[in-house]
N, C-alpha and C positions, 0 to 999 in steps of 0.2 A: 583152465584154472592154474595148473602147474606152471605153465609158461608165464603167467602173470604173477607168480610167486605166492599163490594161495595154497594152503593145505586143505584137503577135503576128503570126505569119505562118502561113498555111495551106500545107502542103506536100502535093502529090499524090505518088503512087508515082513518077512521073517525076522529081520533085525529090529524093525520098528516096534513090532508087537511083543517083544520080549520085555517082561517086567523086571525092574521098576521103570525101565526106559519109556515104555508106552504111556504110563500114567504121567510121568514128568513131561513128555512131549505134548500130551494132551493139555496139560496145565499151561505150558508155554503157548500152545496154539490158541487156547481160550483167551489168554491175556493179551495176545499180540495180533489177533486176526485182522485188526484194522491197521496194522503197521505199515502197509503199503502207502497209506496216506499220511503217515506220521512224519513230522519234521524232527530229526534227531537233535537239532540245535536247541530244542526246548526241553531236553532231558535234564533233570537235576544234575549238577556237577558232582563228579566223584572227588571227594575231598581227602581221600586216603592216598598214601604213597603207593606207587607200583609195587607189586609183590605182596601187598597186604592181604591177609586171609581173614575173612569175616564170615559169619554164618549168613546164609541166604536170608533168614528172617531178620537179623540185625540190619542187613543192608536194605531190605525192603522198608523197614521202619525209617532208616536214614534217608532213603530216596522218596519216601512218601507212598510207595505202593510196590507190589511185586511186579506189576506191569513195567515199571521203570527199570527194575532189575533185569527182567527178560529183554527189554529193549537195549540195555547196555550189552547184554550177551549177544544179541543179534548184530549189534554194531561192532562187535569184536573188542569191546572195552574190558570185559571180564570173562573168566571161564566159570562154567557151572558143571558139576558132575551129574549128568543125566542118568547115571547108574545108581544114584543115591537112593536108599530105601526111604529115608526121611529127608526130603529136599530142604525143608525149612531149617533143619539142624546141620545140613551139609555146609562145608566151607567153600566160599566163592573166592577166587583169586583175582585181584585187580591187575589188569595189564597196563592201564594208563591212569594218571591222576586227573588230567584235565583234557578230556577227549576232544574238545572243540576249541582249544586255545590256539 
């Protein structure tokens, strides 16, 4: 992964089960468990400028669902704080404005 220019972390069960990360990862998993068959071209477009910070909940309303927000996260289009006590109120940062352009 490093040779391909990707940053990554390896989490053990000890890291994953630490709260609030565990609850947020479980929520992500529940929303995206069918993602392996998802076509990212059908995600709603991110209409904000790169660097925009918006609450997770506001972005979910803008995108039509929290699943779309999590899919943008998995696609690398946004960052999400998986350590947030209240994920809905936490700020999401947009990395791209038009991911499929």
